[in-house]
BATOR-483598 format. One record per atom (N, C-alpha, C): residue number from 1; residue in three letters; chain; atom name; x, y, z. Coordinates in steps of 0.1 Angstrom, whole numbers, m for minus. Each point is the difference from the previous one (the first is absolute). Example, Ala and Ser with C-alpha at 12.3 -4.5 7.8 and 13.67 -1.06 7.14 Angstrom:
PT num residuo cadena atomo    xx    yy    zz
PT   1     Ala      A     N   132   m57    78
PT   1     Ala      A    CA    m9    12     0
PT   1     Ala      A     C     9    12     0
PT   2     Ser      A     N    m4    11    m7
PT   2     Ser      A    CA     9    11     0
PT   2     Ser      A     C    m8    11     8
END
This chain:
PT num residuo cadena atomo    xx    yy    zz
PT   1     Met      A     N  1171  1480   319
PT   1     Met      A    CA     9     4    10
PT   1     Met      A     C    m1   m10    12
PT   2     Glu      A     N   m12    m3     4
PT   2     Glu      A    CA    m2    m9    11
PT   2     Glu      A     C     5   m14    m3
PT   3     Ile      A     N    m2    m4   m12
PT   3     Ile      A    CA     4   m14    m4
PT   3     Ile      A     C    15    m1     2
PT   4     Lys      A     N     8    11    m4
PT   4     Lys      A    CA    14    m1     1
PT   4     Lys      A     C     5    m1    15
PT   5     Ile      A     N    m7     6     9
PT   5     Ile      A    CA     3    m1    14
PT   5     Ile      A     C    m3   m14     5
PT   6     Trp      A     N   m11    m6    m4
PT   6     Trp      A    CA    m3   m14     4
PT   6     Trp      A     C    10    m9    m5
PT   7     Ile      A     N     4     1   m13
PT   7     Ile      A    CA    10    m8    m6
PT   7     Ile      A     C    14     1     8
PT   8     Phe      A     N     3    12     3
PT   8     Phe      A    CA    13     3     8
PT   8     Phe      A     C    m1    m7    13
PT   9     Ile      A     N   m11     1     7
PT   9     Ile      A    CA    m2    m7    14
PT   9     Ile      A     C     1   m15    m2
PT  10     Ile      A     N    m6    m5   m10
PT  10     Ile      A    CA     0   m15    m2
PT  10     Ile      A     C    14    m5    m3
PT  11     Val      A     N     7     8    m8
PT  11     Val      A    CA    14    m4    m4
PT  11     Val      A     C     9     0    13
PT  12     Ile      A     N    m2    10     8
PT  12     Ile      A    CA     8     2    12
PT  12     Ile      A     C    m3   m12    10
PT  13     Val      A     N   m12    m3     2
PT  13     Val      A    CA    m4   m11     9
PT  13     Val      A     C     4   m13    m6
PT  14     Gly      A     N    m1    m2   m13
PT  14     Gly      A    CA     5   m12    m6
PT  14     Gly      A     C    15    m2     1
PT  15     Ala      A     N     7    11    m2
PT  15     Ala      A    CA    15    m1     2
PT  15     Ala      A     C     4    m3    14
PT  16     Leu      A     N    m7     6    10
PT  16     Leu      A    CA     3    m3    14
PT  16     Leu      A     C    m3   m15     3
PT  17     Leu      A     N   m11    m5    m5
PT  17     Leu      A    CA    m3   m14     2
PT  17     Leu      A     C    10   m10    m6
PT  18     Val      A     N     4     3   m12
PT  18     Val      A    CA    10    m8    m7
PT  18     Val      A     C    13     1     7
PT  19     Gly      A     N     4    11     5
PT  19     Gly      A    CA    12     2     7
PT  19     Gly      A     C     0    m7    14
PT  20     Ala      A     N   m11     0     6
PT  20     Ala      A    CA    m1    m7    13
PT  20     Ala      A     C     0   m15    m2
PT  21     Ile      A     N    m6    m5   m10
PT  21     Ile      A    CA     0   m15    m2
PT  21     Ile      A     C    14    m4    m5
PT  22     Ala      A     N     6     7    m9
PT  22     Ala      A    CA    14    m3    m4
PT  22     Ala      A     C     9     1    12
PT  23     Gly      A     N    m1    10     8
PT  23     Gly      A    CA     9     1    12
PT  23     Gly      A     C    m2   m11    10
PT  24     Phe      A     N   m12    m5     1
PT  24     Phe      A    CA    m3   m11     9
PT  24     Phe      A     C     7   m12    m4
PT  25     Phe      A     N    m1    m3   m13
PT  25     Phe      A    CA     6   m13    m6
PT  25     Phe      A     C    15     1     0
PT  26     Leu      A     N     6    12    m3
PT  26     Leu      A    CA    14     2     0
PT  26     Leu      A     C     6    m2    15
PT  27     Ala      A     N    m7     6     9
PT  27     Ala      A    CA     5    m1    14
PT  27     Ala      A     C    m1   m14     5
PT  28     Arg      A     N   m11    m7    m4
PT  28     Arg      A    CA    m2   m14     4
PT  28     Arg      A     C    11    m9    m6
PT  29     Ala      A     N     4     2   m12
PT  29     Ala      A    CA    10    m8    m6
PT  29     Ala      A     C    14     3     6
PT  30     Trp      A     N     2    13     3
PT  30     Trp      A    CA    13     4     6
PT  30     Trp      A     C     1    m6    14
PT  31     Phe      A     N   m11     0     8
PT  31     Phe      A    CA     0    m5    13
PT  31     Phe      A     C     2   m15     0
PT  32     Lys      A     N    m6    m7    m9
PT  32     Lys      A    CA     2   m15    m1
PT  32     Lys      A     C    15    m3    m3
PT  33     Arg      A     N     6     7    m9
PT  33     Arg      A    CA    14    m2    m4
PT  33     Arg      A     C     9     3    12
PT  34     Tyr      A     N    m4    10     8
PT  34     Tyr      A    CA     8     4    12
PT  34     Tyr      A     C    m1   m11    10
PT  35     Leu      A     N   m12    m6     2
PT  35     Leu      A    CA    m1   m11    10
PT  35     Leu      A     C     7   m12    m4
PT  36     Glu      A     N     0    m3   m13
PT  36     Glu      A    CA     8   m12    m5
PT  36     Glu      A     C    15     2     3
PT  37     Lys      A     N     5    12    m2
PT  37     Lys      A    CA    14     2     2
PT  37     Lys      A     C     4     1    15
PT  38     Asn      A     N    m9     6     8
PT  38     Asn      A    CA     2     2    14
PT  38     Asn      A     C   m12    m6     8
PT  39     Pro      A     N     0   m13     2
PT  39     Pro      A    CA   m11    m6     7
PT  39     Pro      A     C    m1     5    14
PT  40     Pro      A     N   m12     1     6
PT  40     Pro      A    CA    m1     5    13
PT  40     Pro      A     C     6    m9    11
PT  41     Met      A     N     0   m13    m3
PT  41     Met      A    CA     6   m10    10
PT  41     Met      A     C     8   m10    m8
PT  42     Asn      A     N    11    m4     6
PT  42     Asn      A    CA     8   m11    m6
PT  42     Asn      A     C     4   m10    11
PT  43     Glu      A     N     6   m11    m4
PT  43     Glu      A    CA     3   m10    10
PT  43     Glu      A     C     9     4    11
PT  44     Arg      A     N     9     9    m3
PT  44     Arg      A    CA     9     5    11
PT  44     Arg      A     C    m8     8    11
PT  45     Met      A     N   m10     8    m5
PT  45     Met      A    CA    m8     7     9
PT  45     Met      A     C    m9    m9     9
PT  46     Val      A     N    m5   m10    m7
PT  46     Val      A    CA    m9   m10     8
PT  46     Val      A     C     8    m7    11
PT  47     Arg      A     N    12    m4    m4
PT  47     Arg      A    CA     9    m7    10
PT  47     Arg      A     C     3    10    12
PT  48     Glu      A     N     3    12    m4
PT  48     Glu      A    CA     4    10    11
PT  48     Glu      A     C   m12     3     9
PT  49     Met      A     N   m12     1    m6
PT  49     Met      A    CA   m12     2     9
PT  49     Met      A     C    m3   m12     9
PT  50     Met      A     N     2   m12    m5
PT  50     Met      A    CA    m2   m12     8
PT  50     Met      A     C    10     0    11
PT  51     Arg      A     N    13     3    m3
PT  51     Arg      A    CA    10     1    11
PT  51     Arg      A     C    m3    10    10
PT  52     Gln      A     N    m5    11    m4
PT  52     Gln      A    CA    m4    11    10
PT  52     Gln      A     C   m12    m5     9
PT  53     Met      A     N    m8    m9    m5
PT  53     Met      A    CA   m11    m5     8
PT  53     Met      A     C     5   m12     9
PT  54     Gly      A     N    13    m3    m1
PT  54     Gly      A    CA     5   m11     8
PT  54     Gly      A     C    m1   m14    m6
PT  55     Arg      A     N    m2    m1   m13
PT  55     Arg      A    CA     0   m13    m7
PT  55     Arg      A     C    11    m1   m10
PT  56     Thr      A     N     5   m12    m1
PT  56     Thr      A    CA     9    m3   m11
PT  56     Thr      A     C    m7    m7   m11
PT  57     Pro      A     N    m2     7   m11
PT  57     Pro      A    CA    m8    m6   m11
PT  57     Pro      A     C     7   m10    m8
PT  58     Ser      A     N    m7   m10    m4
PT  58     Ser      A    CA     5   m10    m9
PT  58     Ser      A     C    m2     5   m15
PT  59     Glu      A     N     7    m5    m9
PT  59     Glu      A    CA    m1     4   m14
PT  59     Glu      A     C   m14    m3    m5
PT  60     Lys      A     N    m6   m11     5
PT  60     Lys      A    CA   m14    m3    m4
PT  60     Lys      A     C   m10    11     4
PT  61     Gln      A     N     2     4    13
PT  61     Gln      A    CA    m9    11     5
PT  61     Gln      A     C     1    13    m8
PT  62     Val      A     N    13     3    m3
PT  62     Val      A    CA     2    13    m7
PT  62     Val      A     C    m6    m1   m14
PT  63     Arg      A     N     1   m11    m7
PT  63     Arg      A    CA    m6    m2   m13
PT  63     Arg      A     C   m15     0     1
PT  64     Gln      A     N    m6    m6    10
PT  64     Gln      A    CA   m14     0     2
PT  64     Gln      A     C    m5    14     1
PT  65     Ile      A     N     7     8     8
PT  65     Ile      A    CA    m5    14     2
PT  65     Ile      A     C     1     8   m13
PT  66     Met      A     N    11    m2    m7
PT  66     Met      A    CA     2     7   m13
PT  66     Met      A     C   m11    m4   m10
PT  67     Ala      A     N    m3   m13     0
PT  67     Ala      A    CA   m10    m5    m9
PT  67     Ala      A     C   m14     6     3
PT  68     Ser      A     N    m3     1    13
PT  68     Ser      A    CA   m13     5     4
PT  68     Ser      A     C    m1    15    m3
PT  69     Met      A     N    11     7     1
PT  69     Met      A    CA     0    15    m3
PT  69     Met      A     C    m1     2   m15
PT  70     Gln      A     N     5    m9    m8
PT  70     Gln      A    CA    m1     2   m15
PT  70     Gln      A     C   m13    m3    m5
PT  71     Gln      A     N    m8    m9     7
PT  71     Gln      A    CA   m14    m3    m4
PT  71     Gln      A     C    m9    12     1
PT  72     Lys      A     N     3     8    10
PT  72     Lys      A    CA    m9    12     2
PT  72     Lys      A     C     6    11    m8
END
């Protein structure tokens, strides 16, 4: 009788672990796809931020900023 209880507990804990690991990887893949489709910053946003700071950005500056953000 006691062995059945331990097996039941081990199965429940194992299922929870497998579910947590699978959920983590599924959420990670979904979030990566979401960020690829909706990047947090684009060139238009960089230009607008620089204009708000009182600077007129050149195309080279905008590309440098975008390249530095994509490296991280």
